[in-house]
DRENDO-1510 file (C-alpha; in Angstrom, 1 decimal, always signed):
<recs>
REC; n; res; u; v; w
REC; 1; MET; +15.7; +30.1; +38.2 .
REC; 2; ASN; +16.7; +33.8; +38.8 .
REC; 3; ASN; +17.8; +33.1; +42.4 .
REC; 4; LEU; +20.0; +30.1; +41.2 .
REC; 5; LEU; +22.0; +31.9; +38.5 .
REC; 6; VAL; +24.5; +34.6; +39.6 .
REC; 7; HIS; +26.9; +36.7; +37.6 .
REC; 8; SER; +30.1; +36.1; +39.5 .
REC; 9; ALA; +33.5; +34.5; +39.3 .
REC; 10; MET; +33.4; +33.3; +42.9 .
REC; 11; GLY; +32.3; +29.9; +44.0 .
REC; 12; THR; +33.2; +26.2; +44.6 .
REC; 13; PRO; +34.6; +24.6; +41.5 .
REC; 14; ILE; +32.7; +21.8; +39.7 .
REC; 15; SER; +35.3; +19.8; +37.7 .
REC; 16; ILE; +34.4; +17.3; +35.0 .
REC; 17; PHE; +36.9; +14.5; +34.6 .
REC; 18; SER; +37.2; +11.4; +32.5 .
REC; 19; ALA; +38.6; +8.4; +34.4 .
REC; 20; ALA; +42.1; +9.1; +33.1 .
REC; 21; GLU; +41.9; +12.8; +33.9 .
REC; 22; LEU; +40.7; +12.0; +37.4 .
REC; 23; ALA; +43.6; +9.7; +38.0 .
REC; 24; SER; +46.0; +12.4; +36.9 .
REC; 25; TRP; +44.4; +15.0; +39.1 .
REC; 26; GLN; +44.2; +12.6; +42.0 .
REC; 27; ALA; +47.9; +11.8; +41.9 .
REC; 28; GLN; +48.7; +15.5; +42.7 .
REC; 29; GLN; +46.4; +15.7; +45.8 .
REC; 30; SER; +47.0; +14.9; +49.4 .
REC; 31; SER; +46.9; +11.4; +50.7 .
REC; 32; THR; +43.6; +12.2; +52.5 .
REC; 33; THR; +42.0; +13.4; +49.3 .
REC; 34; GLN; +43.3; +10.4; +47.3 .
REC; 35; LEU; +41.8; +8.0; +49.9 .
REC; 36; PHE; +38.5; +9.9; +49.8 .
REC; 37; VAL; +38.3; +9.7; +46.0 .
REC; 38; LYS; +39.3; +6.0; +46.0 .
REC; 39; THR; +36.6; +5.2; +48.5 .
REC; 40; ALA; +34.0; +7.0; +46.4 .
REC; 41; GLN; +35.1; +5.2; +43.3 .
REC; 42; LEU; +34.7; +1.8; +45.1 .
REC; 43; GLN; +31.1; +2.8; +45.8 .
REC; 44; SER; +30.7; +3.6; +42.1 .
REC; 45; GLN; +29.9; +7.2; +42.8 .
REC; 46; LYS; +29.8; +9.4; +39.6 .
REC; 47; THR; +29.6; +12.6; +41.6 .
REC; 48; ILE; +32.2; +13.2; +44.4 .
REC; 49; LEU; +32.1; +16.0; +46.9 .
REC; 50; ILE; +35.6; +16.7; +48.1 .
REC; 51; PRO; +35.6; +18.1; +51.7 .
REC; 52; ASN; +38.0; +20.6; +53.0 .
REC; 53; ALA; +40.3; +18.8; +55.5 .
REC; 54; ASP; +39.9; +21.5; +58.2 .
REC; 55; SER; +36.3; +22.7; +57.8 .
REC; 56; GLY; +34.7; +19.7; +56.3 .
REC; 57; GLU; +32.8; +22.0; +53.8 .
REC; 58; VAL; +32.8; +21.1; +50.1 .
REC; 59; GLU; +35.8; +22.6; +48.4 .
REC; 60; ARG; +35.4; +20.9; +45.0 .
REC; 61; VAL; +32.8; +18.9; +43.2 .
REC; 62; ILE; +34.0; +16.2; +40.8 .
REC; 63; VAL; +31.7; +14.7; +38.1 .
REC; 64; ILE; +33.1; +11.7; +36.3 .
REC; 65; ALA; +32.1; +11.7; +32.6 .
REC; 66; GLU; +32.2; +8.7; +30.4 .
REC; 67; ASP; +31.4; +10.7; +27.3 .
REC; 68; ASP; +30.6; +14.2; +26.1 .
REC; 69; ASP; +27.0; +14.3; +27.5 .
REC; 70; PHE; +25.1; +17.6; +27.3 .
REC; 71; TRP; +22.9; +16.5; +30.2 .
REC; 72; LEU; +25.8; +15.4; +32.5 .
REC; 73; LEU; +25.0; +18.0; +35.1 .
REC; 74; GLY; +21.2; +17.7; +34.7 .
REC; 75; ASP; +20.7; +16.2; +38.2 .
REC; 76; LEU; +23.5; +17.9; +40.0 .
REC; 77; ALA; +21.6; +21.0; +41.4 .
REC; 78; LYS; +19.4; +18.7; +43.5 .
REC; 79; GLN; +22.4; +16.8; +44.9 .
REC; 80; LEU; +24.6; +19.7; +46.1 .
REC; 81; PRO; +24.5; +21.4; +49.5 .
REC; 82; LYS; +23.8; +25.1; +50.0 .
REC; 83; GLY; +26.4; +27.2; +48.3 .
REC; 84; THR; +27.6; +28.9; +45.1 .
REC; 85; TYR; +29.4; +26.8; +42.5 .
REC; 86; PHE; +31.0; +27.4; +39.1 .
REC; 87; ILE; +31.8; +25.0; +36.3 .
REC; 88; ASP; +35.6; +24.8; +36.1 .
REC; 89; ILE; +36.1; +23.9; +32.4 .
REC; 90; ALA; +36.9; +25.6; +29.2 .
REC; 91; SER; +34.7; +28.6; +28.6 .
REC; 92; GLU; +33.2; +27.3; +25.3 .
REC; 93; GLN; +31.8; +24.3; +27.2 .
REC; 94; VAL; +30.3; +26.3; +30.1 .
REC; 95; GLU; +27.1; +27.3; +28.3 .
REC; 96; ASN; +25.8; +23.9; +27.6 .
REC; 97; HIS; +26.6; +22.4; +31.0 .
REC; 98; ALA; +25.1; +25.5; +32.7 .
REC; 99; ILE; +21.9; +25.1; +30.8 .
REC; 100; ALA; +21.6; +21.5; +31.7 .
REC; 101; TYR; +22.4; +22.2; +35.4 .
REC; 102; LEU; +19.7; +24.9; +35.6 .
REC; 103; LEU; +17.0; +23.1; +33.7 .
REC; 104; GLY; +17.5; +20.2; +36.1 .
REC; 105; ALA; +16.8; +22.6; +39.0 .
REC; 106; TYR; +13.4; +23.4; +37.6 .
REC; 107; GLN; +10.4; +23.0; +40.0 .
REC; 108; PHE; +6.8; +23.8; +39.5 .
REC; 109; SER; +5.7; +25.0; +42.9 .
REC; 110; ALA; +2.8; +27.2; +42.2 .
REC; 111; TYR; +0.3; +24.9; +44.0 .
REC; 112; LYS; +2.6; +22.9; +46.3 .
REC; 113; GLU; +5.5; +23.8; +48.6 .
REC; 114; LEU; +8.6; +21.9; +47.6 .
REC; 115; PRO; +12.0; +21.7; +49.2 .
REC; 116; ALA; +14.1; +24.5; +48.0 .
REC; 117; ILE; +17.1; +23.9; +45.8 .
REC; 118; VAL; +19.9; +25.8; +47.4 .
REC; 119; ALA; +22.9; +25.3; +45.1 .
REC; 120; LYS; +23.5; +28.4; +43.0 .
REC; 121; LEU; +25.5; +28.5; +39.8 .
REC; 122; ALA; +27.9; +31.4; +39.1 .
REC; 123; ILE; +29.0; +32.4; +35.6 .
REC; 124; ALA; +31.7; +35.0; +35.2 .
REC; 125; ASP; +31.5; +35.7; +31.5 .
REC; 126; ALA; +28.8; +38.3; +30.9 .
REC; 127; ASN; +27.9; +37.0; +27.4 .
REC; 128; ILE; +27.6; +33.4; +28.5 .
REC; 129; TYR; +25.6; +34.4; +31.5 .
REC; 130; ALA; +23.1; +36.3; +29.3 .
REC; 131; LYS; +22.7; +33.4; +26.9 .
REC; 132; VAL; +22.2; +30.9; +29.6 .
REC; 133; LYS; +19.8; +33.1; +31.5 .
REC; 134; ALA; +17.6; +33.7; +28.4 .
REC; 135; ALA; +17.6; +30.1; +27.3 .
REC; 136; VAL; +16.7; +28.7; +30.7 .
REC; 137; GLU; +14.1; +31.4; +31.5 .
REC; 138; SER; +12.4; +30.8; +28.2 .
REC; 139; ILE; +12.3; +27.0; +28.5 .
REC; 140; ASN; +11.1; +27.2; +32.1 .
REC; 141; LEU; +8.4; +29.7; +31.0 .
REC; 142; ALA; +7.1; +27.2; +28.5 .
REC; 143; ARG; +7.2; +24.5; +31.2 .
REC; 144; ASP; +5.3; +26.7; +33.6 .
REC; 145; LEU; +2.6; +27.5; +31.1 .
REC; 146; VAL; +2.0; +23.9; +30.2 .
REC; 147; ASN; +2.1; +22.7; +33.8 .
REC; 148; THR; -0.5; +25.3; +34.9 .
REC; 149; PRO; -4.0; +23.8; +35.3 .
REC; 150; ALA; -6.5; +24.7; +32.6 .
REC; 151; ALA; -8.7; +26.6; +35.0 .
REC; 152; ASP; -5.8; +29.1; +35.4 .
REC; 153; MET; -4.6; +29.0; +31.8 .
REC; 154; MET; -7.6; +29.8; +29.7 .
REC; 155; PRO; -7.5; +32.1; +26.6 .
REC; 156; GLN; -7.8; +35.2; +28.8 .
REC; 157; HIS; -4.9; +34.1; +31.0 .
REC; 158; MET; -2.7; +33.4; +28.0 .
REC; 159; ALA; -3.6; +36.9; +26.8 .
REC; 160; GLU; -2.2; +38.3; +30.1 .
REC; 161; VAL; +1.0; +36.3; +29.6 .
REC; 162; MET; +1.4; +37.8; +26.1 .
REC; 163; GLU; +0.6; +41.3; +27.3 .
REC; 164; GLU; +3.3; +41.0; +30.0 .
REC; 165; LEU; +5.8; +39.8; +27.4 .
REC; 166; ALA; +4.9; +42.8; +25.2 .
REC; 167; GLU; +5.4; +45.2; +28.0 .
REC; 168; GLN; +8.7; +43.6; +29.0 .
REC; 169; TYR; +10.2; +44.0; +25.5 .
REC; 170; GLY; +8.4; +47.1; +24.2 .
REC; 171; ALA; +6.3; +45.1; +21.8 .
REC; 172; SER; +2.7; +45.8; +20.6 .
REC; 173; PHE; -0.1; +43.5; +21.5 .
REC; 174; GLU; -3.6; +43.2; +20.3 .
REC; 175; GLN; -6.4; +40.5; +20.7 .
REC; 176; ILE; -9.6; +39.8; +18.8 .
REC; 177; ILE; -12.1; +38.3; +21.2 .
REC; 178; GLY; -15.4; +36.3; +20.9 .
REC; 179; ASP; -17.8; +37.4; +18.1 .
REC; 180; GLU; -15.2; +39.9; +16.9 .
REC; 181; LEU; -13.5; +36.9; +15.3 .
REC; 182; LEU; -16.5; +36.5; +13.1 .
REC; 183; GLU; -16.6; +40.2; +12.2 .
REC; 184; GLN; -12.9; +40.1; +11.3 .
REC; 185; ASN; -13.2; +36.8; +9.4 .
REC; 186; TYR; -11.6; +34.2; +11.7 .
REC; 187; PRO; -14.4; +31.7; +11.5 .
REC; 188; THR; -12.7; +28.5; +12.5 .
REC; 189; ILE; -11.1; +30.0; +15.6 .
REC; 190; HIS; -14.5; +31.2; +16.7 .
REC; 191; MET; -16.2; +27.9; +15.8 .
REC; 192; VAL; -13.9; +25.8; +17.9 .
REC; 193; GLY; -14.0; +28.1; +20.9 .
REC; 194; ARG; -17.6; +29.2; +20.9 .
REC; 195; ALA; -19.0; +26.5; +23.2 .
REC; 196; SER; -16.8; +27.6; +26.1 .
REC; 197; ASP; -17.6; +30.3; +28.7 .
REC; 198; ASN; -14.0; +31.4; +28.1 .
REC; 199; ALA; -14.2; +33.4; +25.0 .
REC; 200; PRO; -12.0; +32.4; +22.1 .
REC; 201; ARG; -9.5; +34.9; +20.9 .
REC; 202; LEU; -6.6; +35.6; +18.5 .
REC; 203; LEU; -3.5; +36.9; +20.3 .
REC; 204; ASP; -1.2; +39.1; +18.1 .
REC; 205; LEU; +2.2; +40.4; +19.3 .
REC; 206; ARG; +4.6; +42.4; +17.1 .
REC; 207; TRP; +8.1; +43.4; +17.9 .
REC; 208; GLY; +11.2; +44.8; +16.2 .
REC; 209; ASP; +12.1; +47.2; +13.4 .
REC; 210; GLU; +9.5; +47.2; +10.6 .
REC; 211; ASN; +12.4; +47.3; +8.1 .
REC; 212; HIS; +13.9; +44.1; +9.3 .
REC; 213; ALA; +13.2; +40.6; +7.9 .
REC; 214; LYS; +9.7; +39.4; +8.8 .
REC; 215; LEU; +9.6; +36.3; +11.1 .
REC; 216; THR; +6.2; +34.9; +12.1 .
REC; 217; LEU; +5.5; +32.3; +14.8 .
REC; 218; VAL; +2.1; +30.6; +15.2 .
REC; 219; GLY; +1.2; +28.5; +18.2 .
REC; 220; LYS; -1.7; +26.2; +18.8 .
REC; 221; GLY; -3.4; +27.6; +22.0 .
REC; 222; VAL; -6.1; +25.0; +22.8 .
REC; 223; CYS; -6.1; +25.6; +26.6 .
REC; 224; PHE; -8.1; +22.5; +27.2 .
REC; 225; ASP; -9.3; +19.9; +24.8 .
REC; 226; SER; -12.3; +17.8; +25.8 .
REC; 227; GLY; -12.5; +16.5; +22.2 .
REC; 228; GLY; -15.8; +18.5; +21.7 .
REC; 229; LEU; -18.8; +16.4; +20.8 .
REC; 230; ASP; -16.4; +13.6; +19.8 .
REC; 231; LEU; -15.6; +13.5; +23.5 .
REC; 232; LYS; -12.3; +12.0; +24.6 .
REC; 233; PRO; -12.3; +9.2; +27.1 .
REC; 234; ALA; -11.1; +10.1; +30.6 .
REC; 235; SER; -7.6; +8.7; +30.0 .
REC; 236; GLY; -7.3; +10.8; +26.8 .
REC; 237; MET; -8.6; +13.9; +28.5 .
REC; 238; ARG; -6.5; +13.8; +31.7 .
REC; 239; ASN; -3.5; +15.8; +30.5 .
REC; 240; MET; -5.3; +18.0; +27.9 .
REC; 241; LYS; -4.2; +21.1; +29.8 .
REC; 242; LYS; -1.0; +20.6; +27.8 .
REC; 243; ASP; -2.9; +21.1; +24.5 .
REC; 244; MET; -1.7; +24.7; +24.5 .
REC; 245; GLY; +1.9; +23.4; +24.4 .
REC; 246; GLY; +2.4; +24.8; +20.9 .
REC; 247; ALA; +1.5; +28.3; +22.1 .
REC; 248; ALA; +3.9; +27.8; +25.1 .
REC; 249; HIS; +6.6; +27.0; +22.6 .
REC; 250; VAL; +6.2; +30.1; +20.5 .
REC; 251; ILE; +5.9; +32.3; +23.5 .
REC; 252; ALA; +9.2; +30.9; +24.8 .
REC; 253; LEU; +10.9; +31.2; +21.4 .
REC; 254; ALA; +9.7; +34.8; +21.1 .
REC; 255; ASN; +11.2; +35.5; +24.5 .
REC; 256; MET; +14.6; +34.0; +23.3 .
REC; 257; ILE; +14.4; +36.2; +20.1 .
REC; 258; MET; +13.6; +39.4; +21.9 .
REC; 259; ALA; +16.1; +38.8; +24.7 .
REC; 260; ALA; +18.8; +38.3; +22.1 .
REC; 261; LYS; +17.6; +41.4; +20.2 .
REC; 262; LEU; +17.7; +39.6; +16.9 .
REC; 263; PRO; +17.3; +42.0; +14.0 .
REC; 264; VAL; +13.9; +40.7; +12.9 .
REC; 265; ARG; +10.3; +42.0; +12.6 .
REC; 266; LEU; +8.7; +39.4; +14.8 .
REC; 267; ARG; +5.0; +38.5; +14.8 .
REC; 268; VAL; +3.5; +36.0; +17.2 .
REC; 269; LEU; +0.0; +34.7; +16.5 .
REC; 270; ILE; -1.8; +32.4; +19.0 .
REC; 271; PRO; -5.4; +31.2; +18.4 .
REC; 272; ALA; -6.4; +30.6; +22.0 .
REC; 273; VAL; -9.6; +28.6; +22.7 .
REC; 274; GLU; -11.1; +25.9; +24.9 .
REC; 275; ASN; -12.7; +23.0; +22.9 .
REC; 276; ALA; -15.7; +22.5; +25.2 .
REC; 277; VAL; -19.1; +20.9; +25.0 .
REC; 278; SER; -22.3; +23.0; +25.1 .
REC; 279; ARG; -25.5; +23.4; +23.1 .
REC; 280; ASN; -23.7; +25.6; +20.6 .
REC; 281; ALA; -20.7; +23.3; +20.1 .
REC; 282; PHE; -19.7; +22.6; +16.5 .
REC; 283; ARG; -20.7; +19.2; +15.2 .
REC; 284; PRO; -19.4; +16.4; +13.0 .
REC; 285; GLY; -20.7; +17.0; +9.6 .
REC; 286; ASP; -20.8; +20.8; +9.8 .
REC; 287; VAL; -19.1; +22.7; +7.1 .
REC; 288; ILE; -17.1; +25.9; +7.8 .
REC; 289; LYS; -15.7; +28.5; +5.3 .
REC; 290; THR; -12.2; +29.4; +6.6 .
REC; 291; ARG; -10.5; +32.7; +6.5 .
REC; 292; LYS; -8.7; +31.7; +3.3 .
REC; 293; GLY; -12.0; +30.8; +1.7 .
REC; 294; ILE; -11.4; +27.0; +1.7 .
REC; 295; THR; -14.5; +25.1; +2.9 .
REC; 296; VAL; -13.9; +22.4; +5.4 .
REC; 297; GLU; -16.2; +19.5; +6.4 .
REC; 298; ILE; -15.9; +18.6; +10.1 .
REC; 299; ASP; -15.2; +14.9; +10.2 .
REC; 300; ASN; -14.1; +14.9; +13.9 .
REC; 301; THR; -14.4; +17.7; +16.5 .
REC; 302; ASP; -11.3; +16.3; +18.2 .
REC; 303; ALA; -9.2; +17.4; +15.3 .
REC; 304; GLU; -9.7; +21.0; +16.3 .
REC; 305; GLY; -6.0; +22.1; +16.5 .
REC; 306; ARG; -5.6; +22.3; +12.8 .
REC; 307; LEU; -8.9; +24.2; +12.6 .
REC; 308; VAL; -7.7; +27.1; +14.8 .
REC; 309; LEU; -4.3; +27.0; +13.2 .
REC; 310; CYS; -5.5; +27.3; +9.7 .
REC; 311; ASP; -7.1; +30.8; +10.2 .
REC; 312; ALA; -3.9; +32.0; +12.0 .
REC; 313; LEU; -1.7; +30.6; +9.3 .
REC; 314; ALA; -3.8; +32.3; +6.6 .
REC; 315; GLU; -3.4; +35.6; +8.4 .
REC; 316; ALA; +0.3; +35.1; +8.9 .
REC; 317; GLN; +0.7; +34.5; +5.2 .
REC; 318; THR; -0.8; +37.8; +4.2 .
REC; 319; GLU; +2.5; +39.6; +5.2 .
REC; 320; ALA; +4.7; +37.2; +3.2 .
REC; 321; PRO; +7.2; +36.7; +6.1 .
REC; 322; GLU; +10.7; +35.5; +5.3 .
REC; 323; LEU; +10.0; +32.5; +7.5 .
REC; 324; LEU; +6.8; +31.1; +9.0 .
REC; 325; ILE; +7.0; +28.6; +11.9 .
REC; 326; ASP; +4.2; +26.9; +13.8 .
REC; 327; PHE; +4.3; +24.7; +16.9 .
REC; 328; ALA; +1.4; +22.5; +17.9 .
REC; 329; THR; +0.6; +19.5; +20.0 .
REC; 330; LEU; -1.2; +18.3; +17.0 .
REC; 331; THR; -1.3; +14.5; +16.7 .
REC; 332; GLY; -0.9; +11.3; +18.7 .
REC; 333; ALA; +0.2; +9.8; +15.4 .
REC; 334; CYS; +3.5; +11.7; +15.6 .
REC; 335; ARG; +4.0; +10.3; +19.2 .
REC; 336; ILE; +3.4; +6.8; +17.9 .
REC; 337; ALA; +5.9; +7.3; +15.1 .
REC; 338; LEU; +8.7; +9.0; +17.1 .
REC; 339; GLY; +7.9; +8.6; +20.7 .
REC; 340; THR; +7.4; +11.4; +23.2 .
REC; 341; GLU; +10.9; +12.8; +23.4 .
REC; 342; LEU; +11.7; +13.3; +19.7 .
REC; 343; PRO; +9.5; +16.0; +18.1 .
REC; 344; GLY; +8.7; +15.7; +14.4 .
REC; 345; PHE; +8.7; +18.5; +12.0 .
REC; 346; TYR; +7.8; +19.3; +8.4 .
REC; 347; SER; +9.3; +21.8; +6.1 .
REC; 348; THR; +8.7; +23.2; +2.6 .
REC; 349; ASP; +12.4; +24.1; +2.4 .
REC; 350; GLN; +14.7; +21.1; +2.4 .
REC; 351; ALA; +17.9; +23.2; +3.0 .
REC; 352; ILE; +16.4; +24.6; +6.2 .
REC; 353; ALA; +15.2; +21.2; +7.3 .
REC; 354; SER; +18.6; +19.6; +6.8 .
REC; 355; GLU; +20.4; +22.4; +8.7 .
REC; 356; LEU; +17.9; +22.1; +11.6 .
REC; 357; MET; +18.5; +18.3; +11.8 .
REC; 358; GLU; +22.2; +18.8; +11.9 .
REC; 359; ILE; +22.0; +21.5; +14.6 .
REC; 360; GLY; +19.6; +19.4; +16.7 .
REC; 361; LEU; +21.9; +16.3; +16.6 .
REC; 362; GLY; +24.8; +18.5; +17.7 .
REC; 363; ASN; +23.2; +20.2; +20.6 .
REC; 364; ALA; +21.3; +17.4; +22.3 .
REC; 365; ASP; +18.0; +19.0; +21.2 .
REC; 366; PRO; +17.1; +16.7; +18.3 .
REC; 367; ILE; +14.2; +17.0; +16.0 .
REC; 368; TRP; +13.2; +14.7; +13.1 .
REC; 369; GLN; +11.9; +15.6; +9.7 .
REC; 370; LEU; +8.8; +13.8; +8.5 .
REC; 371; PRO; +7.6; +13.9; +4.8 .
REC; 372; LEU; +5.0; +16.2; +3.3 .
REC; 373; PHE; +3.8; +13.2; +1.2 .
REC; 374; ASP; +1.3; +14.9; -1.2 .
REC; 375; GLN; -0.2; +11.6; -2.3 .
REC; 376; TYR; -2.0; +11.5; +1.1 .
REC; 377; LYS; -3.9; +14.7; +0.4 .
REC; 378; ALA; -6.6; +12.5; -1.2 .
REC; 379; LEU; -7.2; +11.0; +2.3 .
REC; 380; PHE; -9.0; +14.1; +3.5 .
REC; 381; LYS; -11.2; +14.5; +0.5 .
REC; 382; SER; -14.8; +15.6; +1.2 .
REC; 383; ASP; -17.9; +15.0; -1.0 .
REC; 384; ILE; -19.5; +18.3; +0.1 .
REC; 385; ALA; -16.6; +20.7; +0.9 .
REC; 386; ASP; -13.2; +21.4; -0.5 .
REC; 387; ILE; -11.5; +19.3; +2.2 .
REC; 388; ALA; -12.3; +17.4; +5.4 .
REC; 389; ASN; -10.5; +18.2; +8.7 .
REC; 390; CYS; -9.0; +14.8; +9.1 .
REC; 391; GLY; -8.1; +11.8; +7.0 .
REC; 392; SER; -10.3; +8.8; +6.2 .
REC; 393; THR; -7.8; +6.5; +7.9 .
REC; 394; PRO; -5.7; +6.7; +11.0 .
REC; 395; PHE; -2.6; +5.7; +9.1 .
REC; 396; GLY; -0.2; +8.6; +8.4 .
REC; 397; GLY; -2.2; +10.8; +10.8 .
REC; 398; SER; +0.6; +13.3; +11.4 .
REC; 399; ILE; +1.3; +13.6; +7.7 .
REC; 400; THR; -2.3; +14.3; +6.8 .
REC; 401; ALA; -2.6; +16.9; +9.6 .
REC; 402; ALA; +0.5; +18.6; +8.2 .
REC; 403; LEU; -0.9; +18.5; +4.7 .
REC; 404; TYR; -4.1; +20.0; +5.9 .
REC; 405; LEU; -2.2; +23.0; +7.3 .
REC; 406; LYS; -0.1; +23.2; +4.1 .
REC; 407; GLU; -3.3; +24.1; +2.3 .
REC; 408; PHE; -3.3; +27.5; +4.2 .
REC; 409; VAL; +0.3; +28.6; +3.5 .
REC; 410; GLU; +2.1; +29.7; +0.3 .
REC; 411; PRO; +5.4; +27.8; +0.3 .
REC; 412; ALA; +6.3; +29.4; -3.1 .
REC; 413; THR; +6.6; +32.7; -1.3 .
REC; 414; THR; +7.3; +31.8; +2.3 .
REC; 415; PRO; +9.3; +28.8; +3.7 .
REC; 416; TRP; +7.1; +27.1; +6.3 .
REC; 417; LEU; +8.1; +24.9; +9.2 .
REC; 418; HIS; +5.5; +22.9; +11.2 .
REC; 419; PHE; +6.5; +21.2; +14.5 .
REC; 420; ASP; +4.3; +18.5; +16.0 .
REC; 421; VAL; +5.4; +18.3; +19.6 .
REC; 422; MET; +4.5; +16.4; +22.8 .
REC; 423; ALA; +5.3; +19.3; +25.1 .
REC; 424; TRP; +5.4; +16.9; +28.0 .
REC; 425; ASN; +8.0; +14.6; +29.7 .
REC; 426; VAL; +6.4; +11.3; +30.6 .
REC; 427; ARG; +9.5; +10.1; +32.4 .
REC; 428; ALA; +12.2; +11.9; +34.4 .
REC; 429; LEU; +15.6; +12.3; +32.7 .
REC; 430; PRO; +18.6; +14.4; +33.8 .
REC; 431; GLY; +17.6; +18.0; +33.3 .
REC; 432; ARG; +14.1; +17.1; +32.2 .
REC; 433; PRO; +11.6; +16.4; +35.0 .
REC; 434; VAL; +8.2; +14.9; +34.4 .
REC; 435; GLY; +5.7; +17.4; +33.2 .
REC; 436; GLY; +5.6; +20.3; +30.7 .
REC; 437; GLU; +8.5; +20.6; +28.4 .
REC; 438; ALA; +9.9; +22.7; +25.5 .
REC; 439; LEU; +11.3; +20.5; +22.7 .
REC; 440; GLY; +13.3; +21.7; +19.8 .
REC; 441; LEU; +13.5; +25.4; +21.0 .
REC; 442; ARG; +17.3; +25.5; +21.5 .
REC; 443; THR; +17.7; +24.1; +18.0 .
REC; 444; MET; +15.2; +26.5; +16.4 .
REC; 445; PHE; +16.7; +29.5; +18.1 .
REC; 446; SER; +20.3; +28.4; +17.1 .
REC; 447; TYR; +19.2; +28.4; +13.5 .
REC; 448; LEU; +17.4; +31.8; +13.8 .
REC; 449; GLU; +20.4; +33.3; +15.5 .
REC; 450; LYS; +22.7; +32.2; +12.7 .
REC; 451; LYS; +20.3; +33.2; +10.0 .
REC; 452; PHE; +19.3; +36.7; +11.2 .
REC; 453; SER; +22.3; +37.9; +13.3 .
</recs>
């Protein structure tokens, strides 16, 4: 993305017109231009490249808008010839359209050479340029992490990403690896990851002034999920490289926060594991005592995400942060309820939830609140342990997973948000290619920016 965004006031203008605005503009142009536009309209073109009468080079790009669509320019970068362009609209509208333009230019080319996108975007305003740069780089970072094959994105590789992020922003970074997890009382993280040759670990990044408000992010970092001994079928395992999508989300959100220099004491915790099958894999029926002291009976080894998260959430809670947020590719049940493009979230603070919903609907990054319906807590009752790791019925599966996690936080002292995300686009939409995706991040950052600035 860096080579497509330039800080400049120079370039070919991109104009966004309604049909009425286009007619008014067209009436003031030369007869040649008027004829060119009329011909394009007869062909139902929504994007019109106006050529210079002498050189034939594009001198203006016209995009016809039927409504105020955030993603209007989402496919434009792939349609334009080589050159530098700027969005010729009111400055307050530039940021959103620029983000859509640049997100649409995303390509994952680490393993395959792809035709280069050669249409750069110029932004003159330094503040808008910085905001767009941080947002797009962060979202594309999450996309890259999710798209990377599991063999190249195991716990040790994720640690390298976190370490590089810490170096970039002057943060501290520590990790607890392998049997050290047992020594320091992170038993469920160790249990889920112990069957893999790629040692499980807890990644811990801290940044910002210690006197600022504490903000803690927790991300599910299951780098590949075979299902464990409750083995997934081939179709269910095919895209499980994306099961670290929650970790990708919090890494990207942390990048946004640090780039904006929000006045917070940020902590990022990622339990990074591979849920593999080996002679020492954990089993259905096993009982584990978690970091918090709650005993958990393993009903299904494929419900491992909540197991690694519960130890990390318990650790996060020890510092009583002002806000605790976790992201996880946790349940298929949430996808069944809301589909793949609308992430669900849970909140112990209704005021925060309502504000997030409003922000999301206003910035084309919607999220949807689901209920922490306490009556369902009885569904993960165990006869031999305090709780089981999943419900006795598939119904309400996203809710029971959220309720399980709630057992490890203290909502009376810390508001808690839990995001259950897909982290993957199953179909191509303007600005959103098929593959890894960050959902709800612009909304979450907008809230944090308002709260902590």
